[in-house]
PDB file of N, H, CA, C and O in Angstrom:
ATOM      1  N   MET A   1     -45.124  47.303  49.328  1.00  0.00           N
ATOM      2  CA  MET A   1     -44.342  48.072  48.376  1.00  0.00           C
ATOM      3  C   MET A   1     -45.283  48.942  47.544  1.00  0.00           C
ATOM      4  O   MET A   1     -46.328  48.478  47.088  1.00  0.00           O
ATOM      5  N   SER A   2     -44.912  50.175  47.357  1.00  0.00           N
ATOM      6  H   SER A   2     -44.063  50.551  47.728  1.00  0.00           H
ATOM      7  CA  SER A   2     -45.725  51.108  46.579  1.00  0.00           C
ATOM      8  C   SER A   2     -45.019  51.440  45.270  1.00  0.00           C
ATOM      9  O   SER A   2     -43.809  51.665  45.231  1.00  0.00           O
ATOM     10  N   TRP A   3     -45.791  51.464  44.226  1.00  0.00           N
ATOM     11  H   TRP A   3     -46.774  51.281  44.257  1.00  0.00           H
ATOM     12  CA  TRP A   3     -45.249  51.791  42.906  1.00  0.00           C
ATOM     13  C   TRP A   3     -45.501  53.259  42.564  1.00  0.00           C
ATOM     14  O   TRP A   3     -45.070  53.724  41.509  1.00  0.00           O
ATOM     15  N   GLY A   4     -46.178  53.983  43.423  1.00  0.00           N
ATOM     16  H   GLY A   4     -46.528  53.606  44.280  1.00  0.00           H
ATOM     17  CA  GLY A   4     -46.456  55.389  43.174  1.00  0.00           C
ATOM     18  C   GLY A   4     -47.815  55.593  42.532  1.00  0.00           C
ATOM     19  O   GLY A   4     -48.604  54.657  42.403  1.00  0.00           O
ATOM     20  N   VAL A   5     -48.071  56.804  42.139  1.00  0.00           N
ATOM     21  H   VAL A   5     -47.429  57.564  42.243  1.00  0.00           H
ATOM     22  CA  VAL A   5     -49.362  57.200  41.572  1.00  0.00           C
ATOM     23  C   VAL A   5     -49.491  56.718  40.131  1.00  0.00           C
ATOM     24  O   VAL A   5     -48.534  56.766  39.357  1.00  0.00           O
ATOM     25  N   TYR A   6     -50.683  56.256  39.788  1.00  0.00           N
ATOM     26  H   TYR A   6     -51.459  56.217  40.417  1.00  0.00           H
ATOM     27  CA  TYR A   6     -51.001  55.901  38.407  1.00  0.00           C
ATOM     28  C   TYR A   6     -51.539  57.177  37.763  1.00  0.00           C
ATOM     29  O   TYR A   6     -52.623  57.641  38.117  1.00  0.00           O
ATOM     30  N   TRP A   7     -50.795  57.738  36.828  1.00  0.00           N
ATOM     31  H   TRP A   7     -49.915  57.360  36.540  1.00  0.00           H
ATOM     32  CA  TRP A   7     -51.152  59.009  36.201  1.00  0.00           C
ATOM     33  C   TRP A   7     -51.965  58.808  34.939  1.00  0.00           C
ATOM     34  O   TRP A   7     -51.739  57.876  34.167  1.00  0.00           O
ATOM     35  N   MET A   8     -52.919  59.708  34.750  1.00  0.00           N
ATOM     36  H   MET A   8     -53.103  60.465  35.376  1.00  0.00           H
ATOM     37  CA  MET A   8     -53.694  59.782  33.514  1.00  0.00           C
ATOM     38  C   MET A   8     -53.430  61.176  32.954  1.00  0.00           C
ATOM     39  O   MET A   8     -53.662  62.181  33.625  1.00  0.00           O
ATOM     40  N   PHE A   9     -52.942  61.223  31.720  1.00  0.00           N
ATOM     41  H   PHE A   9     -52.753  60.406  31.175  1.00  0.00           H
ATOM     42  CA  PHE A   9     -52.517  62.470  31.085  1.00  0.00           C
ATOM     43  C   PHE A   9     -53.629  63.006  30.184  1.00  0.00           C
ATOM     44  O   PHE A   9     -54.223  62.269  29.397  1.00  0.00           O
ATOM     45  N   TYR A  10     -53.894  64.302  30.317  1.00  0.00           N
ATOM     46  H   TYR A  10     -53.412  64.901  30.956  1.00  0.00           H
ATOM     47  CA  TYR A  10     -54.976  64.941  29.576  1.00  0.00           C
ATOM     48  C   TYR A  10     -54.491  66.195  28.858  1.00  0.00           C
ATOM     49  O   TYR A  10     -53.499  66.816  29.241  1.00  0.00           O
ATOM     50  N   ARG A  11     -55.223  66.542  27.807  1.00  0.00           N
ATOM     51  H   ARG A  11     -56.028  66.037  27.497  1.00  0.00           H
ATOM     52  CA  ARG A  11     -55.048  67.830  27.131  1.00  0.00           C
ATOM     53  C   ARG A  11     -56.429  68.467  27.069  1.00  0.00           C
ATOM     54  O   ARG A  11     -57.405  67.819  26.692  1.00  0.00           O
ATOM     55  N   CYS A  12     -56.504  69.737  27.441  1.00  0.00           N
ATOM     56  H   CYS A  12     -55.711  70.264  27.747  1.00  0.00           H
ATOM     57  CA  CYS A  12     -57.782  70.448  27.440  1.00  0.00           C
ATOM     58  C   CYS A  12     -58.180  70.795  26.003  1.00  0.00           C
ATOM     59  O   CYS A  12     -57.402  71.415  25.278  1.00  0.00           O
ATOM     60  N   PRO A  13     -59.388  70.399  25.591  1.00  0.00           N
ATOM     61  CA  PRO A  13     -59.828  70.727  24.234  1.00  0.00           C
ATOM     62  C   PRO A  13     -60.186  72.205  24.067  1.00  0.00           C
ATOM     63  O   PRO A  13     -60.256  72.703  22.943  1.00  0.00           O
ATOM     64  N   ASP A  14     -60.413  72.910  25.183  1.00  0.00           N
ATOM     65  H   ASP A  14     -60.356  72.506  26.096  1.00  0.00           H
ATOM     66  CA  ASP A  14     -60.789  74.320  25.103  1.00  0.00           C
ATOM     67  C   ASP A  14     -59.592  75.265  25.109  1.00  0.00           C
ATOM     68  O   ASP A  14     -59.500  76.150  24.259  1.00  0.00           O
ATOM     69  N   CYS A  15     -58.667  75.084  26.068  1.00  0.00           N
ATOM     70  H   CYS A  15     -58.742  74.365  26.759  1.00  0.00           H
ATOM     71  CA  CYS A  15     -57.546  76.026  26.181  1.00  0.00           C
ATOM     72  C   CYS A  15     -56.187  75.413  25.824  1.00  0.00           C
ATOM     73  O   CYS A  15     -55.193  76.134  25.735  1.00  0.00           O
ATOM     74  N   GLY A  16     -56.134  74.092  25.620  1.00  0.00           N
ATOM     75  H   GLY A  16     -56.942  73.507  25.693  1.00  0.00           H
ATOM     76  CA  GLY A  16     -54.895  73.442  25.193  1.00  0.00           C
ATOM     77  C   GLY A  16     -53.932  73.075  26.314  1.00  0.00           C
ATOM     78  O   GLY A  16     -52.867  72.521  26.039  1.00  0.00           O
ATOM     79  N   LYS A  17     -54.269  73.365  27.568  1.00  0.00           N
ATOM     80  H   LYS A  17     -55.134  73.815  27.791  1.00  0.00           H
ATOM     81  CA  LYS A  17     -53.386  73.062  28.692  1.00  0.00           C
ATOM     82  C   LYS A  17     -53.166  71.552  28.808  1.00  0.00           C
ATOM     83  O   LYS A  17     -54.087  70.758  28.612  1.00  0.00           O
ATOM     84  N   LYS A  18     -51.922  71.171  29.133  1.00  0.00           N
ATOM     85  H   LYS A  18     -51.174  71.815  29.293  1.00  0.00           H
ATOM     86  CA  LYS A  18     -51.579  69.768  29.382  1.00  0.00           C
ATOM     87  C   LYS A  18     -51.523  69.562  30.886  1.00  0.00           C
ATOM     88  O   LYS A  18     -50.857  70.316  31.595  1.00  0.00           O
ATOM     89  N   PHE A  19     -52.225  68.537  31.378  1.00  0.00           N
ATOM     90  H   PHE A  19     -52.767  67.924  30.801  1.00  0.00           H
ATOM     91  CA  PHE A  19     -52.247  68.270  32.805  1.00  0.00           C
ATOM     92  C   PHE A  19     -52.412  66.779  33.056  1.00  0.00           C
ATOM     93  O   PHE A  19     -52.768  66.020  32.154  1.00  0.00           O
ATOM     94  N   LYS A  20     -52.149  66.370  34.294  1.00  0.00           N
ATOM     95  H   LYS A  20     -51.860  66.986  35.027  1.00  0.00           H
ATOM     96  CA  LYS A  20     -52.297  64.962  34.640  1.00  0.00           C
ATOM     97  C   LYS A  20     -53.050  64.854  35.961  1.00  0.00           C
ATOM     98  O   LYS A  20     -52.912  65.698  36.847  1.00  0.00           O
ATOM     99  N   SER A  21     -53.848  63.797  36.070  1.00  0.00           N
ATOM    100  H   SER A  21     -53.960  63.112  35.350  1.00  0.00           H
ATOM    101  CA  SER A  21     -54.608  63.514  37.281  1.00  0.00           C
ATOM    102  C   SER A  21     -54.231  62.125  37.761  1.00  0.00           C
ATOM    103  O   SER A  21     -54.129  61.194  36.961  1.00  0.00           O
ATOM    104  N   GLY A  22     -54.025  61.980  39.062  1.00  0.00           N
ATOM    105  H   GLY A  22     -54.108  62.735  39.712  1.00  0.00           H
ATOM    106  CA  GLY A  22     -53.708  60.682  39.643  1.00  0.00           C
ATOM    107  C   GLY A  22     -54.971  59.861  39.838  1.00  0.00           C
ATOM    108  O   GLY A  22     -56.010  60.400  40.220  1.00  0.00           O
ATOM    109  N   ALA A  23     -54.892  58.566  39.579  1.00  0.00           N
ATOM    110  H   ALA A  23     -54.048  58.128  39.269  1.00  0.00           H
ATOM    111  CA  ALA A  23     -56.039  57.682  39.741  1.00  0.00           C
ATOM    112  C   ALA A  23     -56.531  57.655  41.186  1.00  0.00           C
ATOM    113  O   ALA A  23     -57.672  57.273  41.445  1.00  0.00           O
ATOM    114  N   ASP A  24     -55.679  58.057  42.126  1.00  0.00           N
ATOM    115  H   ASP A  24     -54.752  58.368  41.916  1.00  0.00           H
ATOM    116  CA  ASP A  24     -56.094  58.098  43.528  1.00  0.00           C
ATOM    117  C   ASP A  24     -57.098  59.210  43.803  1.00  0.00           C
ATOM    118  O   ASP A  24     -57.663  59.271  44.895  1.00  0.00           O
ATOM    119  N   THR A  25     -57.331  60.101  42.819  1.00  0.00           N
ATOM    120  H   THR A  25     -56.872  60.052  41.933  1.00  0.00           H
ATOM    121  CA  THR A  25     -58.292  61.196  42.975  1.00  0.00           C
ATOM    122  C   THR A  25     -59.513  61.010  42.080  1.00  0.00           C
ATOM    123  O   THR A  25     -60.265  61.958  41.854  1.00  0.00           O
ATOM    124  N   ILE A  26     -59.712  59.813  41.578  1.00  0.00           N
ATOM    125  H   ILE A  26     -59.101  59.043  41.762  1.00  0.00           H
ATOM    126  CA  ILE A  26     -60.778  59.548  40.602  1.00  0.00           C
ATOM    127  C   ILE A  26     -62.176  59.855  41.140  1.00  0.00           C
ATOM    128  O   ILE A  26     -63.081  60.134  40.353  1.00  0.00           O
ATOM    129  N   THR A  27     -62.372  59.813  42.440  1.00  0.00           N
ATOM    130  H   THR A  27     -61.637  59.586  43.079  1.00  0.00           H
ATOM    131  CA  THR A  27     -63.689  60.090  43.010  1.00  0.00           C
ATOM    132  C   THR A  27     -63.944  61.577  43.230  1.00  0.00           C
ATOM    133  O   THR A  27     -65.054  61.961  43.599  1.00  0.00           O
ATOM    134  N   GLU A  28     -62.947  62.410  43.012  1.00  0.00           N
ATOM    135  H   GLU A  28     -62.045  62.098  42.711  1.00  0.00           H
ATOM    136  CA  GLU A  28     -63.104  63.847  43.197  1.00  0.00           C
ATOM    137  C   GLU A  28     -63.724  64.490  41.962  1.00  0.00           C
ATOM    138  O   GLU A  28     -63.486  64.046  40.839  1.00  0.00           O
ATOM    139  N   ALA A  29     -64.509  65.520  42.168  1.00  0.00           N
ATOM    140  H   ALA A  29     -64.703  65.880  43.081  1.00  0.00           H
ATOM    141  CA  ALA A  29     -65.204  66.198  41.064  1.00  0.00           C
ATOM    142  C   ALA A  29     -64.245  66.808  40.046  1.00  0.00           C
ATOM    143  O   ALA A  29     -64.587  66.907  38.868  1.00  0.00           O
ATOM    144  N   ALA A  30     -63.059  67.218  40.475  1.00  0.00           N
ATOM    145  H   ALA A  30     -62.782  67.138  41.433  1.00  0.00           H
ATOM    146  CA  ALA A  30     -62.093  67.863  39.581  1.00  0.00           C
ATOM    147  C   ALA A  30     -61.275  66.872  38.754  1.00  0.00           C
ATOM    148  O   ALA A  30     -60.495  67.287  37.896  1.00  0.00           O
ATOM    149  N   PHE A  31     -61.440  65.573  38.995  1.00  0.00           N
ATOM    150  H   PHE A  31     -62.073  65.235  39.691  1.00  0.00           H
ATOM    151  CA  PHE A  31     -60.648  64.570  38.278  1.00  0.00           C
ATOM    152  C   PHE A  31     -60.864  64.696  36.764  1.00  0.00           C
ATOM    153  O   PHE A  31     -61.998  64.691  36.286  1.00  0.00           O
ATOM    154  N   GLY A  32     -59.766  64.807  36.025  1.00  0.00           N
ATOM    155  H   GLY A  32     -58.844  64.811  36.413  1.00  0.00           H
ATOM    156  CA  GLY A  32     -59.825  64.885  34.568  1.00  0.00           C
ATOM    157  C   GLY A  32     -60.292  66.219  34.027  1.00  0.00           C
ATOM    158  O   GLY A  32     -60.525  66.355  32.826  1.00  0.00           O
ATOM    159  N   ARG A  33     -60.433  67.202  34.896  1.00  0.00           N
ATOM    160  H   ARG A  33     -60.244  67.092  35.871  1.00  0.00           H
ATOM    161  CA  ARG A  33     -60.870  68.528  34.469  1.00  0.00           C
ATOM    162  C   ARG A  33     -59.685  69.485  34.458  1.00  0.00           C
ATOM    163  O   ARG A  33     -58.809  69.418  35.320  1.00  0.00           O
ATOM    164  N   CYS A  34     -59.670  70.358  33.489  1.00  0.00           N
ATOM    165  H   CYS A  34     -60.381  70.412  32.789  1.00  0.00           H
ATOM    166  CA  CYS A  34     -58.587  71.319  33.315  1.00  0.00           C
ATOM    167  C   CYS A  34     -58.481  72.238  34.524  1.00  0.00           C
ATOM    168  O   CYS A  34     -59.482  72.826  34.935  1.00  0.00           O
ATOM    169  N   PRO A  35     -57.279  72.375  35.108  1.00  0.00           N
ATOM    170  CA  PRO A  35     -57.113  73.273  36.255  1.00  0.00           C
ATOM    171  C   PRO A  35     -57.202  74.749  35.869  1.00  0.00           C
ATOM    172  O   PRO A  35     -57.382  75.598  36.742  1.00  0.00           O
ATOM    173  N   ALA A  36     -57.080  75.068  34.588  1.00  0.00           N
ATOM    174  H   ALA A  36     -56.933  74.377  33.880  1.00  0.00           H
ATOM    175  CA  ALA A  36     -57.123  76.459  34.144  1.00  0.00           C
ATOM    176  C   ALA A  36     -58.547  76.929  33.823  1.00  0.00           C
ATOM    177  O   ALA A  36     -58.942  78.027  34.215  1.00  0.00           O
ATOM    178  N   CYS A  37     -59.322  76.088  33.105  1.00  0.00           N
ATOM    179  H   CYS A  37     -59.001  75.196  32.788  1.00  0.00           H
ATOM    180  CA  CYS A  37     -60.645  76.543  32.674  1.00  0.00           C
ATOM    181  C   CYS A  37     -61.792  75.640  33.125  1.00  0.00           C
ATOM    182  O   CYS A  37     -62.956  76.013  32.977  1.00  0.00           O
ATOM    183  N   GLY A  38     -61.491  74.465  33.668  1.00  0.00           N
ATOM    184  H   GLY A  38     -60.546  74.162  33.788  1.00  0.00           H
ATOM    185  CA  GLY A  38     -62.523  73.578  34.184  1.00  0.00           C
ATOM    186  C   GLY A  38     -63.169  72.649  33.173  1.00  0.00           C
ATOM    187  O   GLY A  38     -64.044  71.862  33.533  1.00  0.00           O
ATOM    188  N   ALA A  39     -62.755  72.724  31.918  1.00  0.00           N
ATOM    189  H   ALA A  39     -62.044  73.363  31.626  1.00  0.00           H
ATOM    190  CA  ALA A  39     -63.324  71.843  30.885  1.00  0.00           C
ATOM    191  C   ALA A  39     -62.866  70.404  31.100  1.00  0.00           C
ATOM    192  O   ALA A  39     -61.808  70.165  31.682  1.00  0.00           O
ATOM    193  N   GLU A  40     -63.653  69.461  30.636  1.00  0.00           N
ATOM    194  H   GLU A  40     -64.513  69.655  30.163  1.00  0.00           H
ATOM    195  CA  GLU A  40     -63.263  68.053  30.723  1.00  0.00           C
ATOM    196  C   GLU A  40     -62.132  67.797  29.735  1.00  0.00           C
ATOM    197  O   GLU A  40     -62.252  68.090  28.545  1.00  0.00           O
ATOM    198  N   GLY A  41     -61.030  67.245  30.245  1.00  0.00           N
ATOM    199  H   GLY A  41     -60.933  67.007  31.211  1.00  0.00           H
ATOM    200  CA  GLY A  41     -59.866  66.995  29.397  1.00  0.00           C
ATOM    201  C   GLY A  41     -60.018  65.777  28.517  1.00  0.00           C
ATOM    202  O   GLY A  41     -60.819  64.886  28.800  1.00  0.00           O
ATOM    203  N   LYS A  42     -59.242  65.744  27.446  1.00  0.00           N
ATOM    204  H   LYS A  42     -58.591  66.467  27.216  1.00  0.00           H
ATOM    205  CA  LYS A  42     -59.202  64.597  26.544  1.00  0.00           C
ATOM    206  C   LYS A  42     -58.021  63.720  26.969  1.00  0.00           C
ATOM    207  O   LYS A  42     -56.883  64.188  27.009  1.00  0.00           O
ATOM    208  N   LEU A  43     -58.287  62.465  27.283  1.00  0.00           N
ATOM    209  H   LEU A  43     -59.212  62.085  27.250  1.00  0.00           H
ATOM    210  CA  LEU A  43     -57.246  61.538  27.714  1.00  0.00           C
ATOM    211  C   LEU A  43     -56.272  61.283  26.568  1.00  0.00           C
ATOM    212  O   LEU A  43     -56.682  60.923  25.465  1.00  0.00           O
ATOM    213  N   VAL A  44     -54.976  61.472  26.838  1.00  0.00           N
ATOM    214  H   VAL A  44     -54.644  61.764  27.734  1.00  0.00           H
ATOM    215  CA  VAL A  44     -53.955  61.263  25.807  1.00  0.00           C
ATOM    216  C   VAL A  44     -52.944  60.184  26.175  1.00  0.00           C
ATOM    217  O   VAL A  44     -52.098  59.825  25.357  1.00  0.00           O
ATOM    218  N   GLY A  45     -53.024  59.662  27.408  1.00  0.00           N
ATOM    219  H   GLY A  45     -53.711  59.954  28.073  1.00  0.00           H
ATOM    220  CA  GLY A  45     -52.102  58.606  27.808  1.00  0.00           C
ATOM    221  C   GLY A  45     -52.237  58.258  29.273  1.00  0.00           C
ATOM    222  O   GLY A  45     -52.902  58.958  30.036  1.00  0.00           O
ATOM    223  N   GLU A  46     -51.593  57.161  29.657  1.00  0.00           N
ATOM    224  H   GLU A  46     -51.053  56.593  29.037  1.00  0.00           H
ATOM    225  CA  GLU A  46     -51.627  56.686  31.038  1.00  0.00           C
ATOM    226  C   GLU A  46     -50.245  56.177  31.423  1.00  0.00           C
ATOM    227  O   GLU A  46     -49.493  55.699  30.573  1.00  0.00           O
ATOM    228  N   SER A  47     -49.915  56.281  32.708  1.00  0.00           N
ATOM    229  H   SER A  47     -50.526  56.670  33.398  1.00  0.00           H
ATOM    230  CA  SER A  47     -48.592  55.856  33.159  1.00  0.00           C
ATOM    231  C   SER A  47     -48.410  54.345  33.065  1.00  0.00           C
ATOM    232  O   SER A  47     -47.273  53.880  32.988  1.00  0.00           O
ATOM    233  N   GLY A  48     -49.467  53.579  33.070  1.00  0.00           N
ATOM    234  H   GLY A  48     -50.391  53.957  33.133  1.00  0.00           H
ATOM    235  CA  GLY A  48     -49.357  52.124  32.961  1.00  0.00           C
ATOM    236  C   GLY A  48     -49.497  51.634  31.544  1.00  0.00           C
ATOM    237  O   GLY A  48     -49.399  50.433  31.291  1.00  0.00           O
ATOM    238  N   GLY A  49     -49.722  52.532  30.624  1.00  0.00           N
ATOM    239  H   GLY A  49     -49.802  53.508  30.830  1.00  0.00           H
ATOM    240  CA  GLY A  49     -49.909  52.187  29.215  1.00  0.00           C
ATOM    241  C   GLY A  49     -48.960  52.997  28.363  1.00  0.00           C
ATOM    242  O   GLY A  49     -47.741  52.916  28.518  1.00  0.00           O
ATOM    243  N   VAL A  50     -49.515  53.761  27.478  1.00  0.00           N
ATOM    244  H   VAL A  50     -50.505  53.827  27.352  1.00  0.00           H
ATOM    245  CA  VAL A  50     -48.707  54.595  26.594  1.00  0.00           C
ATOM    246  C   VAL A  50     -48.672  56.013  27.155  1.00  0.00           C
ATOM    247  O   VAL A  50     -49.656  56.750  27.086  1.00  0.00           O
ATOM    248  N   CYS A  51     -47.523  56.377  27.708  1.00  0.00           N
ATOM    249  H   CYS A  51     -46.724  55.778  27.764  1.00  0.00           H
ATOM    250  CA  CYS A  51     -47.323  57.742  28.205  1.00  0.00           C
ATOM    251  C   CYS A  51     -47.024  58.661  27.030  1.00  0.00           C
ATOM    252  O   CYS A  51     -46.411  58.235  26.051  1.00  0.00           O
ATOM    253  N   PRO A  52     -47.453  59.921  27.116  1.00  0.00           N
ATOM    254  CA  PRO A  52     -47.056  60.872  26.081  1.00  0.00           C
ATOM    255  C   PRO A  52     -45.543  61.064  26.120  1.00  0.00           C
ATOM    256  O   PRO A  52     -44.950  60.990  27.196  1.00  0.00           O
ATOM    257  N   PRO A  53     -44.907  61.308  24.988  1.00  0.00           N
ATOM    258  CA  PRO A  53     -43.450  61.475  24.965  1.00  0.00           C
ATOM    259  C   PRO A  53     -42.975  62.684  25.779  1.00  0.00           C
ATOM    260  O   PRO A  53     -41.829  62.719  26.227  1.00  0.00           O
ATOM    261  N   ASP A  54     -43.843  63.659  25.967  1.00  0.00           N
ATOM    262  H   ASP A  54     -44.774  63.630  25.603  1.00  0.00           H
ATOM    263  CA  ASP A  54     -43.486  64.857  26.728  1.00  0.00           C
ATOM    264  C   ASP A  54     -44.147  64.848  28.111  1.00  0.00           C
ATOM    265  O   ASP A  54     -44.578  65.897  28.591  1.00  0.00           O
ATOM    266  N   ALA A  55     -44.232  63.695  28.747  1.00  0.00           N
ATOM    267  H   ALA A  55     -43.882  62.843  28.357  1.00  0.00           H
ATOM    268  CA  ALA A  55     -44.953  63.515  30.017  1.00  0.00           C
ATOM    269  C   ALA A  55     -44.509  64.490  31.109  1.00  0.00           C
ATOM    270  O   ALA A  55     -45.320  64.860  31.959  1.00  0.00           O
ATOM    271  N   MET A  56     -43.278  64.904  31.108  1.00  0.00           N
ATOM    272  H   MET A  56     -42.619  64.604  30.419  1.00  0.00           H
ATOM    273  CA  MET A  56     -42.783  65.827  32.130  1.00  0.00           C
ATOM    274  C   MET A  56     -43.355  67.242  31.958  1.00  0.00           C
ATOM    275  O   MET A  56     -43.245  68.060  32.872  1.00  0.00           O
ATOM    276  N   ASP A  57     -43.951  67.536  30.823  1.00  0.00           N
ATOM    277  H   ASP A  57     -44.040  66.871  30.081  1.00  0.00           H
ATOM    278  CA  ASP A  57     -44.520  68.849  30.561  1.00  0.00           C
ATOM    279  C   ASP A  57     -45.958  68.996  31.065  1.00  0.00           C
ATOM    280  O   ASP A  57     -46.543  70.074  30.958  1.00  0.00           O
ATOM    281  N   TYR A  58     -46.529  67.920  31.613  1.00  0.00           N
ATOM    282  H   TYR A  58     -46.054  67.044  31.700  1.00  0.00           H
ATOM    283  CA  TYR A  58     -47.917  67.946  32.066  1.00  0.00           C
ATOM    284  C   TYR A  58     -47.991  68.393  33.514  1.00  0.00           C
ATOM    285  O   TYR A  58     -47.284  67.868  34.375  1.00  0.00           O
ATOM    286  N   GLU A  59     -48.861  69.377  33.780  1.00  0.00           N
ATOM    287  H   GLU A  59     -49.435  69.804  33.082  1.00  0.00           H
ATOM    288  CA  GLU A  59     -49.007  69.908  35.137  1.00  0.00           C
ATOM    289  C   GLU A  59     -49.668  68.878  36.047  1.00  0.00           C
ATOM    290  O   GLU A  59     -50.646  68.236  35.664  1.00  0.00           O
ATOM    291  N   ASP A  60     -49.139  68.728  37.229  1.00  0.00           N
ATOM    292  H   ASP A  60     -48.345  69.249  37.541  1.00  0.00           H
ATOM    293  CA  ASP A  60     -49.675  67.837  38.248  1.00  0.00           C
ATOM    294  C   ASP A  60     -50.833  68.564  38.924  1.00  0.00           C
ATOM    295  O   ASP A  60     -50.646  69.646  39.479  1.00  0.00           O
ATOM    296  N   THR A  61     -52.032  67.975  38.882  1.00  0.00           N
ATOM    297  H   THR A  61     -52.184  67.096  38.431  1.00  0.00           H
ATOM    298  CA  THR A  61     -53.194  68.615  39.490  1.00  0.00           C
ATOM    299  C   THR A  61     -53.426  68.207  40.933  1.00  0.00           C
ATOM    300  O   THR A  61     -54.412  68.632  41.535  1.00  0.00           O
ATOM    301  N   ALA A  62     -52.546  67.393  41.507  1.00  0.00           N
ATOM    302  H   ALA A  62     -51.745  67.048  41.017  1.00  0.00           H
ATOM    303  CA  ALA A  62     -52.682  66.987  42.909  1.00  0.00           C
ATOM    304  C   ALA A  62     -52.454  68.174  43.826  1.00  0.00           C
ATOM    305  O   ALA A  62     -51.629  69.044  43.547  1.00  0.00           O
ATOM    306  N   ASP A  63     -53.192  68.197  44.915  1.00  0.00           N
ATOM    307  H   ASP A  63     -53.862  67.490  45.142  1.00  0.00           H
ATOM    308  CA  ASP A  63     -53.060  69.298  45.885  1.00  0.00           C
ATOM    309  C   ASP A  63     -51.815  69.158  46.706  1.00  0.00           C
ATOM    310  O   ASP A  63     -51.546  69.994  47.568  1.00  0.00           O
TER     311      ASP A  63
END
C-alpha cells in the first residue's frame, strides 16, 4: 500500500515563491531549491507534520 509522496513545503527567501519538493527526490541537486531563481528554500512545513494552511498554493517541483 502506498501513502503517496511525502511533501516538504518551502518558501524562497530571495523571490518569495512557494514550492514543494517530494522526499523521493532528496538525492537530487534541485531538492529544496527554488524553481524560479535557484536559491535554497526555507522549510515551512511537511506533509507528515504541520502543513502550511495554504498547501495547495505551493508549486510542485516534480518533473
